[in-house]
C-alpha positions as CSV (number, residue, x, y, z in Angstrom):
1,X,94.4,137.2,116.5
2,X,93.0,133.8,117.6
3,X,95.6,131.4,116.8
4,X,94.6,128.4,114.2
5,X,94.5,125.0,115.8
6,X,96.6,122.3,115.2
7,X,94.5,119.4,113.5
8,X,96.2,116.3,112.5
9,X,94.9,112.3,111.6
10,X,95.3,109.1,110.3
11,X,93.5,108.0,107.1
12,X,93.9,104.3,105.9
13,X,93.4,103.8,102.1
14,X,91.6,100.2,101.9
15,X,90.4,97.9,99.4
16,X,91.2,95.0,97.5
17,X,94.2,94.6,95.7
18,X,95.0,95.7,92.5
19,X,92.0,98.8,92.4
20,X,94.3,101.9,92.7
21,X,95.1,102.6,96.6
22,X,98.8,103.5,95.6
23,X,98.2,105.5,92.8
24,X,95.3,107.4,94.8
25,X,97.9,108.4,97.2
26,X,100.7,109.4,94.6
27,X,98.6,111.9,93.1
28,X,97.0,113.1,96.6
29,X,101.2,113.9,98.0
30,X,101.5,115.5,94.4
31,X,105.1,112.8,93.7
32,X,105.7,109.0,93.5
33,X,106.0,107.4,96.9
34,X,103.8,104.2,96.6
35,X,104.9,101.4,93.4
36,X,102.3,100.8,91.2
37,X,101.6,98.2,88.8
38,X,98.4,96.7,87.2
39,X,99.5,92.9,89.0
40,X,97.6,92.7,92.3
41,X,99.8,92.1,95.0
42,X,101.6,94.7,93.7
43,X,101.1,96.9,97.3
44,X,103.2,94.5,100.3
45,X,103.9,96.7,103.2
46,X,101.9,99.2,104.7
47,X,102.9,102.7,104.4
48,X,102.5,106.5,105.6
49,X,102.3,109.9,103.1
50,X,102.3,112.7,105.0
51,X,100.8,115.9,103.4
52,X,101.1,119.0,105.6
53,X,99.0,122.2,104.6
54,X,99.4,125.4,107.2
55,X,97.8,124.0,110.0
56,X,96.2,120.5,108.8
57,X,98.5,117.5,108.4
58,X,97.1,114.1,107.0
59,X,98.9,111.4,107.6
60,X,98.1,108.8,104.6
61,X,98.2,105.0,105.2
62,X,98.6,103.2,102.2
63,X,97.5,99.3,102.9
64,X,97.7,95.8,101.2
65,X,94.9,95.0,99.3
66,X,93.1,92.7,101.3
67,X,92.8,89.0,99.9
68,X,89.8,86.9,100.1
69,X,92.6,83.9,99.7
70,X,94.6,83.4,103.0
71,X,96.3,79.7,102.1
72,X,99.6,81.6,101.9
73,X,101.6,83.3,104.6
74,X,102.2,86.1,102.9
75,X,98.3,86.9,102.3
76,X,98.0,86.1,105.7
77,X,100.5,88.7,106.7
78,X,99.0,91.6,104.4
79,X,95.7,91.1,105.7
80,X,97.0,91.2,109.0
81,X,98.6,94.7,108.2
82,X,95.8,96.3,106.5
83,X,92.9,95.0,109.1
84,X,95.0,96.8,112.5
85,X,95.3,100.0,110.4
86,X,91.4,100.1,109.9
87,X,91.1,99.7,114.1
88,X,93.4,103.3,114.5
89,X,92.1,105.7,112.2
90,X,90.2,109.5,112.1
91,X,88.7,108.1,108.6
92,X,89.0,105.3,106.1
93,X,89.1,106.0,102.0
94,X,87.1,102.8,100.4
95,X,88.3,102.3,96.8
96,X,86.1,100.7,94.4
97,X,86.4,100.2,90.7
98,X,83.9,101.8,88.8
99,X,80.4,99.3,88.6
100,X,82.6,96.1,90.0
101,X,82.1,94.8,93.0
102,X,83.2,91.1,93.8
103,X,84.1,88.8,96.4
104,X,86.9,90.6,97.4
105,X,85.1,94.2,97.8
106,X,82.1,92.3,99.9
107,X,85.0,91.2,102.4
108,X,86.4,94.8,102.8
109,X,83.4,96.0,103.1
110,X,82.8,93.2,106.1
111,X,86.1,94.4,107.9
112,X,85.0,98.1,107.7
113,X,81.3,96.9,109.0
114,X,82.7,95.7,112.1
115,X,84.8,99.4,113.2
116,X,82.8,102.9,114.5
117,X,85.6,104.6,111.5
118,X,83.9,106.9,109.5
119,X,83.9,105.5,105.7
120,X,84.5,107.7,102.6
121,X,83.9,105.5,99.5
122,X,86.5,106.6,96.8
123,X,85.0,104.9,93.1
124,X,87.9,105.1,91.1
125,X,88.4,105.2,87.5
126,X,85.4,107.2,87.0
127,X,86.7,108.4,83.7
128,X,86.7,105.5,82.0
129,X,82.4,105.3,82.0
130,X,81.3,106.7,79.2
131,X,77.0,107.2,80.0
132,X,78.3,109.0,83.2
133,X,74.4,108.6,84.3
134,X,74.9,104.5,85.1
135,X,77.0,105.7,87.9
136,X,73.8,106.8,89.9
137,X,72.4,103.4,90.7
138,X,75.6,102.2,91.3
139,X,76.1,104.8,93.9
140,X,72.7,103.7,95.4
141,X,74.0,100.1,95.2
142,X,77.2,101.1,97.5
143,X,75.3,103.2,100.0
144,X,73.4,99.7,100.5
145,X,76.4,98.3,100.6
146,X,78.3,100.1,102.8
147,X,77.6,102.3,105.5
148,X,79.6,105.5,104.4
149,X,79.6,108.6,105.3
150,X,80.2,109.6,101.5
151,X,80.6,108.6,98.2
152,X,83.0,110.4,96.2
153,X,83.6,109.6,92.3
154,X,87.2,109.6,91.3
155,X,89.8,109.5,88.8
156,X,93.3,108.7,90.4
157,X,95.0,109.0,87.3
158,X,93.3,111.9,85.8
159,X,93.2,113.1,89.2
160,X,89.2,114.4,89.0
161,X,87.8,115.3,91.5
162,X,90.4,114.4,94.2
163,X,90.4,117.6,95.3
164,X,86.4,117.0,96.5
165,X,87.9,113.6,98.2
166,X,90.5,115.8,100.1
167,X,87.9,118.3,101.1
168,X,85.7,115.5,102.5
169,X,88.7,113.9,104.3
170,X,89.9,117.0,106.0
171,X,86.3,117.5,107.9
172,X,87.5,114.7,110.2
173,X,90.6,115.6,111.0
174,X,91.1,116.5,115.0
175,X,92.5,118.9,116.5
176,X,95.8,117.1,117.4
177,X,99.3,118.4,117.5
178,X,100.9,117.3,114.5
179,X,103.0,113.8,113.9
180,X,105.4,115.0,111.6
181,X,108.1,117.6,110.4
182,X,106.2,119.5,107.4
183,X,108.7,118.6,105.3
184,X,108.7,114.9,106.0
185,X,106.7,112.9,103.1
186,X,106.8,109.6,104.4
187,X,108.1,107.0,107.4
188,X,110.0,105.2,105.1
189,X,113.6,105.0,104.8
190,X,115.2,105.7,101.3
191,X,116.3,101.8,102.0
192,X,112.9,100.8,102.1
193,X,111.8,102.7,98.8
194,X,114.9,101.9,96.9
195,X,113.7,98.1,97.1
196,X,110.4,99.0,96.3
197,X,111.8,100.4,93.2
198,X,113.4,97.3,91.7
199,X,110.4,95.5,92.4
200,X,108.2,97.9,90.7
201,X,110.3,97.3,87.9
202,X,110.2,93.7,88.0
203,X,106.8,93.4,88.4
204,X,106.0,95.9,85.3
205,X,108.7,94.2,83.3
206,X,107.7,90.3,83.8
207,X,103.8,90.5,83.3
208,X,102.3,87.0,84.1
209,X,105.7,85.0,83.3
210,X,106.8,85.0,87.3
211,X,104.5,84.3,89.9
212,X,104.4,86.8,92.8
213,X,107.0,85.1,95.0
214,X,109.6,88.0,94.7
215,X,111.0,90.0,96.8
216,X,114.0,92.2,97.2
217,X,116.5,93.0,99.8
218,X,118.8,95.7,100.1
219,X,122.2,95.2,100.7
220,X,124.5,98.3,100.5
221,X,123.0,101.8,100.7
222,X,126.3,103.7,101.3
223,X,126.9,107.4,100.2
224,X,130.4,108.4,99.0
225,X,131.4,111.7,97.5
226,X,128.1,112.5,95.9
227,X,127.0,109.6,95.1
228,X,125.1,106.4,96.6
229,X,126.2,102.8,95.7
230,X,123.3,100.5,96.1
231,X,123.2,97.0,96.3
232,X,119.7,95.1,95.8
233,X,119.8,90.9,95.7
234,X,116.4,90.2,94.1
235,X,115.0,86.6,96.0
236,X,113.2,84.0,94.2
237,X,111.6,81.0,94.6
238,X,112.5,78.8,91.8
239,X,115.8,78.4,89.3
240,X,113.2,79.1,86.5
241,X,112.6,82.2,88.4
242,X,115.6,83.5,88.3
243,X,116.0,82.7,84.3
244,X,113.0,84.7,83.9
245,X,114.4,87.5,85.7
246,X,117.9,88.0,84.3
247,X,116.7,86.8,80.4
248,X,119.0,86.3,77.5
249,X,122.6,87.5,77.8
250,X,121.6,89.5,80.7
251,X,119.1,91.7,78.8
252,X,116.4,91.2,81.3
253,X,117.9,92.2,84.6
254,X,120.3,95.0,82.8
255,X,116.7,97.1,82.2
256,X,115.3,96.4,85.0
257,X,118.4,97.5,86.9
258,X,118.8,101.0,84.4
259,X,115.0,101.8,85.2
260,X,115.5,101.7,88.8
261,X,118.5,103.5,88.4
262,X,117.2,106.5,87.4
263,X,114.0,106.2,89.8
264,X,116.4,106.0,92.2
265,X,118.2,109.0,91.2
266,X,115.0,111.0,90.7
267,X,113.9,110.3,94.5
268,X,117.3,110.6,96.1
269,X,118.1,113.5,94.0
270,X,121.7,112.4,93.2
271,X,124.2,110.1,91.2
272,X,123.5,106.3,91.5
273,X,125.5,103.0,91.3
274,X,123.1,100.3,91.2
275,X,124.5,96.3,91.7
276,X,121.7,93.9,91.0
277,X,121.8,89.5,91.2
278,X,119.2,87.1,92.1
279,X,118.9,84.4,94.1
280,X,116.8,81.3,95.3
281,X,115.6,81.2,98.4
282,X,112.3,78.6,98.1
283,X,109.5,79.4,100.4
284,X,110.2,83.0,101.2
285,X,106.4,83.9,100.4
286,X,104.6,81.2,102.6
287,X,107.3,81.1,105.8
288,X,106.2,83.5,108.4
289,X,109.5,83.8,109.6
290,X,111.4,84.1,106.2
291,X,108.5,87.5,105.7
292,X,109.6,88.9,109.3
293,X,113.0,88.7,108.6
294,X,112.5,91.1,105.1
295,X,110.4,93.1,107.1
296,X,106.9,92.0,105.8
297,X,105.7,92.1,109.7
298,X,106.1,95.3,111.4
299,X,105.0,94.3,115.1
């Protein structure tokens, strides 16, 4: 009996901010790994999601949204991160939003046009289109805009057509030994994921009240007698932002902490004691040295 050769490859998920990349990866993996919200710039770090099925291992790279505005250091760092990934993968999934095609999408398409890597265009949120026939001319428009190997209409949230997308991706996976153990689902530490969970709760709670000058640093991550003790420092740029996050009589920070702790307990499968506090560190999001120390620059 001939042994089936192992196959393993890298898949970059790219697109403009807030187009559904992280939701797509979470549903492909069948569990929540990436934080999501309706706000742009939710994903700031490149993160691997690993899916192993028998002889096949697909390593998905969830990238930060590619920004046309590069005035702030954090946007430049995120663009460099996304661009460096594209050059080193076996296939790219370019996520676009239904009929929308913006300057930011055009910007991503130009990035992709400079590389020889095959591109699958994933047209997301098609469940929200009432007249499905209207999609056909838009698919033709996309095929003119992007030199795509395939176009797949789908809904990441409803899991519509995800099987078809994965089937297309699998055809680009080369014969190669697996890079990770079959039970590993990410390259990131539990400490990193804990920080991302806190940041997600802040983003979801605050709406448009606080700009994206908020980050989270885990100062303590310690397991003792089946309880994980986590201390999360929330960094903001101004005193006014600190007051908003804390809320009246500390109500908002308590709610953020309670929601984050519940997700951490689900992730870690144990009881979590979470402590949070807020500190002002002005200018961190436009200072490459500060970004490096906070883990935004993975040289």
